[in-house]
N, C-alpha and C positions, 0 to 999 in steps of 0.2 A: 701821078694817082696818088690819093691820100694814102697812106700807110701806118697804124697806128699800133701798138704794140699791146699785147694782150694786157688788158686792166690790171692794176694791182692795190688792193687796199687792204688797210687792218682792221678798219671797222667802220661799216656803211650800215645804215638802214635804207633798204632798198625800198621798203614801201611802208609809209607812215601807219600803224594801225589805227583805225576809225574811233572817235573815243565813247562811240557809244556801241561798241563790240557787247553781244551779249556772250554768257559760258552756252559750249554746246553741250548736252547731253550726249552719253554716249551712243544711242540707239537713232540717232539722226543718221542717214545715210549720207555719208561723203565718200565720191569715188571720182577720180577722174586720172585719166591715164593719158600718157603723151600722144596718142592718135586718136582721141573722144575730146569732146567739149562739155564742159558743166559748169554750174555757177559758183565754182569753186575759185576762192581768191586767189589773183594771178600777182605774185611779185614781179617787181619790173627794175631793171637797171637805167634809173631815170640818167646818168650820169652819159647816157651820148645815144644817138640816131641808132647807130648799129654795133651791137657787142655780143659779146659771147657770157653765158649765163657767168653764175657768180664762182661757182667754182671750175671754172675751165681758166688756167694762167700758163705762164710759163714755168717749166721744171714738175709739169704733172705726169700722173701714171693714168693710162688710159688702159682698160680690160684686153689683154692679148686673146689668141685664137685658142680653141675653135669658136670663141663667140664675137660678136660683132660691136664695137665702141659707139657710143653713141655721142656725137657732138652736136650743141644747138646752142640758140642766142636769140636776140632779140632785134628786131627792124623795125622803126616807125613806120606807119603805114600810107605815108605819103610818100615813102620810099621802095612800098611793096611792088611797082611794075621793074623794080631792078632787082633780078632773079639773083638770089644767093649760091655763089658755087663755093666749096670745100674742096682745095686740094693737097693731096698727102703721094709723095711720091710718085709725081707726076701723072697722076690720075685725079681726074676733077670727078666730083659729084654734085649733084642738083638736091637743092633742099625743098625739101615741104612747109608750107605755111599751115599755120596755127593761128587764127585770129584770138589773141587776149580780150582787146577791149579796143574803144572806139579811135585809141591813138596807135597802138603796138600790136605787131603780128609777135609768134614766136617761128620762127625757122629750126629745122631739126635735117641731120645728116646721120645715116646709118654708114659706118664703114666697113668694108671689107675685112675680114679676118686679117690678123696681121700677129706674125709671131714677135716673140721676146725680143726684148731690145732695145736700141736706139742709139743715140739722139735723132729726132725728127723734128721736122717743122711743118707746121698745119696752117695753111692761110685761106682765109674765110673773104671772098670781096662780094659786095653786093655795088652795081654801078661801078663810079670811081674809087668808094671807100677799100680801103683792104685793113683785115685785122689778122694778128699773125699768134701762134701759139709756140712759143720757143723751146727748144729741150725736152721733147715730148719724149716719153718712154712708155713702151706697153710691155706690160706684166700683169700680174694678179692685184686686184684692189679690195681691202677689206675693211668693210666698216667697223669701226669698236664706238660700242655706245653702253650707255648705264650711267651708274652713279656716281657717288663720291670714288671709289676705289678704282674706277676707270677714269677719271677726271685726276686723280692724282699723278702728277708730276715725275719725271725720274730728276727734277730737280730735289728732290725729296727724299728719294729712297737711299739705302744702305750706299756707301760708298759712288756717293751722287758725283764727285769731281772727275773721278775714273771714269765714268760710266759715258758721262757726257763728253770727255775727252776724245773716247772709242769712237762715238758716232762719224766721226770724221772717217774713219775708214770704211762706211757705207755708202758712198754716194750714190747708188741705183736703190737704194731705198727714199720714196720721197712721202713728205706727211702734209698735212691739211688739218684743220683744227677749225670746226663750226663755233659762232658766236651763242651764250646763250640767251635765247629768243624762245619766247612762247607767243601761241597764235591760238585764235577762240575757230580758227578756220584752216581748210588746209591750203599750204604754200606752195604755188609753183616753184617758185626760187627761195633761198636762204633769205633772212632778213639781215645778216649780217655776217662776216668772216672775221675771226680771231687771227688767225695764220695762214695766208693764201700759202700754195703748194711749194714747198720748199725743199732745196736738197737736204738729206739728214746730214748734220753737223752741230758743232757745239752749240752754236746760236738757235739752231731751230729744234731743234731737241731739249735744250736746259736753259730755256728762256727764265723760268723760277715756279716757284710754287703755286699749283692750283691755275696755273696759263696753259702754257704748252712744253713739253710736250707728254701726252698719256703716257706713263711707265709702264703698265700692264699691255697698252697698244703695240707701244715700241720694243719691247722683249719679245714678244711674242713676233712682232714682224721681224725682228732683227733675227731670231732662231730658226722662223722660215727661210729669209733669205738665205743662210749658212747650208740650208738642206737644198733650196731650190736653183741658186745660182745663176736667178734672172732677177728684174727689177720686181719692186714688191711697191704697190702704194696703200696707206695708211691713212684713213679719212677718221678723225676723233670728233664723234658728235655726243656730248653727254653731259651732265647735271647732277652736281650731288642733292642729295635729300628729298630723290624723287623715286615716287612708285613705280612699279610696272603699268598702272592702268594710264600714267601721262604719258607713255610711248606707244601706248598700244591705240588703234586706230575704232572709230567705233563698228565697225564691222566685225574685231576681234573681240571687243569686251561684251557685245552683245552675246558671245556663245556662253560667258560665265556670270551675266549680271540680268536682272528684270530691269524695265527702263527705272522703276524707283527706286531701286539701288544704286543704279550706276547713274543718277542725275544727283544724289546725297554727294556734297562738295567733301572729301576727305579733310583732316583736321591735322594742324601739329606736324608738319613736313617744310625743313627746312627750306626746300626747292619748290618750284610748280609741281601741284598734284591734281588738278582739274583732270577729268579724262579727257585723254588725246590732245592738249595742250602742248606737249613736246612733240607727238606723232605730227602734228600741223607742220610745226617751224622747224622741227631738227631731224626728221626722218622725210617725212613726203616729200620735201626738195628734191632728195636725192635720187628718188625712183626712176628718172628719165637716163642716170647713169649706171652702166653694164658693171656688176661686180662680179668678184668672186664668193666670196662669202662673209661672214659677218660673225664678232665675237661681243660679248657680251659680260659685264660685271655688275650684276644690282641685285637686291633682295632685302638689303639690310632696312629698307624704309619699309618694306613688307612684313616685317619679322613680328610687328606688333599685333597684326592681325593677319595670320599668314594660310589662314584654311582653302580661302581661293586661289591660292599660288598656281595648284597644279593642274588646274586651270587655263587663268589668267596668263601664264606663262608660254607653255604647247602653243594656245591659241594666237600669240603675240606672233610667235616665231611660225605659223602656218600662214600668218595674216600678211607678216611681211614678205615671204617667199612668193604668194600668190600674185601680191599688189606688183611686187619687182620684174616678175616673170612678164606680166602683161603690158606693163608702163616702158619696158625696154622690148617690147614687141619680139618676148618670147628669146631676148640674147642672153639674159642670166637665167640661169638654173632653176626650174620650178621649184626643185630642193634643195637650192644652193647650202655649203657646209653652213652650218649656226654652231660656235663654239660657246663656253659660257666659263664661268670661272664658279664652281660651290664656295660657298660664304667660309670665308675665314675666320679662324677663333674670335674671338670678343671679349673682352676682362680678362683676371685674372684669377677667377674663383670657377673651378670644375664644379661647383653644386649649381650653379645658376642655370636656370630654362628661361629663356626669356624669348622662344620665337625660331632662334636660331638652327636649332635641332630639327623644326617643323620642315624651315623653308631650303635647307639643305635638302630634304628627302621629296620637297615638292618643287623642287628645281627640276628632278628626275622624272616628273609625273609618276611617283611614288613606287617606282622600279627599283631605284638605286642606282644605277649605273645606265648609261646612255654610251652607244644609240640603242633604242627600245622599240618596242612596235607603236608605240606612241610618237616617238621621238626619233625619226628617222634621219639621219644623217648628221645627225647632232654627238658633239663631242664635248668632254668637260677636263677640267684640270681639279683637282681635290686640294683644297687649300685649309682644310680643318688643324691640319699641324704646323701653318705658318704664322701664328699668333705674333703679337709686339705689343706687350700689356705695356710696355714703358716709350711706348710713339709718343714723341710729342705732337703728334697730330691725334692724339686718343687711341686705344687699341682699337677699334673697331675701322684704323686704318694704318693696316701692318706695312712697316717701311720694306718690307723684301718681296719686290713685285718682279725681282730677277726668277726664282723658283716658281712664281705663279706663269708668268710669260713662258718660263720652259718646258713645263709639265702643259701648257695649254698649247704652246708647237707642237710637243711629240704628240698630241690625241690628233692634233690638226693635220700632222703628216701622217698618220695612219687612216684616219677617216675622210678628212677633204681631199687628201691627194692618193690614198688606197697605198698605202706604203705597208705592205702587210712584215716588214722585217722590222718594226718601231713597237715596240714593248710600252704602252702607255697607259694600262687600265689603274696597275694595281690589283692587287687580290681582290676578287670577288666573292663574297659569301653567298652558297646557293641552297643551303638547308642546315639544319638541325634538329638533331635526335637526339633523345633519350634514352640510355642503356640503363638495365636493370639493377646496376651499380651505383646509381644516380649522376653518374657525368651525361653532360652534353656535349655532344659532338658535333661541331662546326666544319662543315667542308666548305673547300673555296676552290674556285675556278681560275683560271687567266695568273697562273702562278710561274715564274719564271723556272727555270731547270734550276735555279740554286736552290728552291724552296723558299716559304717562308722564313721572314726576320720578324724576331720578336723583340720589340724595343722596351716595351713595359708589360705588365702581366695585368695591367688595369684596364677599365673602359667599358666591361661589359655588363648588362643589368638584367636578370629576369624578371618577368613579371608574374608573380605570387597571385593564386585569385581563389576565391571562397565563395560560392552563394553570388556571385556577383560584383562581388567587390576586389578589388586590385591592388596591389602595390608592387613600386618596384624595387627590386634588392638587389645590391652590389654584390657579381662574384667575379673571380678571376682566373687567367689561366692556370691549369693543372699540370697540362704534356703537351708538348708539339710534335707534330708528323709533317711529312714533307708539304702535305695537301691541307691538312686540317688538324684543328686545333681541340683537346678538351679542356671544360669548366667545368665545377663543381654545381650541383644544383643546391642554392643555398635558401630556397622555401621552407619553410618549417614544417613539420611533416602534417599538419592538416592544411598545407595549402597545394594548390595545384600549380607546377610553373605552366605556362601556355604559351609564352613568347620570350625571345632573348632581344636584345638589342645592342649596337655599339655605337662609341661615339657621339653618346646623345645628350651632349651640353655646349653649350654657348662657346664654352674653352674647357674642350674635351680631353686636351695633353699640352706639357711643353713643347716647346719648339723641335719639332722632327722627332718626337718621342712618343707619337701614337705607337698603339702595340704592334700591330700587325703592317708589315710592308713586304713587298718583294723587289727585288732591282731597283731600290731604292725610293718605290713610289708606295705611297699609303694605302691602304685599304679603304675605300670609302664608307661611311655611316649605314647600319642597316637594320633594320628591325624586322625577325623572322618566327612564324611559327615554330614550335616547338614538336616533332611529332615524334609517335615511339617507334 
């Protein structure tokens, strides 16, 4: 019997894209799930008559119970009479077939729920051919996506050498990195793999700047593992300089744009920017893989035109969830946990306003916090106090990804794993009221027993209005209570204070020196009406 180890490669084009591909506008309907057939392009593993899909290999993590993990691959049509069987722990599963083309079928198996742990060996057979996945663990699988701050690697962070060496202590974390590929049509499989599934260690985590592995993804996963104590699989699929529209399906985008708006090609992005082209090539191929959740670090590319982000970002989350749920035959949670990083500081001048405050606000669907009624089971890491104006990669790329990953993992433990013992929010402003003495009281909830921590007195502004004309005037903290603080009304006597905002700058404060904290976690930016 022919026995073939799971195919490994660092970079391979699985299917050459046709030279006459047209750009797809976002209202064209593309929807294919594993158990349905459509005209969507199907990438193929042209290297073998019988093979696993591109992101199945030795050392991988498959999603543990209570979900069912899927395994799938390819079989040449002339071998279809040889039924595919997958064997795990002495149990055989018979595969289903889906015809892709005149020459190739896809086969698919849904495994029984498996407890966390391993290693396991999974064998697929078709006639006399056999292929094997060695050293497979079951645990939680997380997708890590976004633009350059997600692509930013461990090799570039502060204290990189020590962090890379420490990766050897985490052999039960496994990592995978997709290649930078775009497509005008949804792909069934990846067009390329940058880093095949690997055991965490210095080589797999510290390969080099902008290659692998993602620092935000790694520190999030490492902190999660320290809490969970069972295997974690991290899948990095990201591309710098890309807008949210490129990562969104046509179905998601048509929730926010007209056909004319969406078919207009954006300009001046460093990476691919056409609607859905990264969704097609770097997200859609993973839909057949059962996952636990996803994290996201993106928004900088949309800061120049932020007004739609309060629609596009929540719509993208909704759409990813719906499509993963159906494509995995309901194995992936229909509202799987989704975490994001609220944009870090940019620049070194706290007087600038270049779209970052608006994006931070819109990342929460204009609530100022998550989860919220629009963004259920969503969590975030606040990063506006983690600026790095001297970063050699530009201030937009802060090197402190350790705190980002730590804060995101705290929120993930609380929301994704329902750990009520974890404090993760920082203080949340609930209302602003003005008294007769001219002071404005800001009340906070989600404050630790130790109360508010004040590290500076600045960062607050009052909107002063008269006859429909308004201006923002700075104010500062005058008094601090356990769960509230007072700021002075700095509007002139002929102007009416209508709103107060906080942290509304691209670079709102020095490193970890914004005004309001609790439990060492910062309060997020906000804008609130002032009531009597």
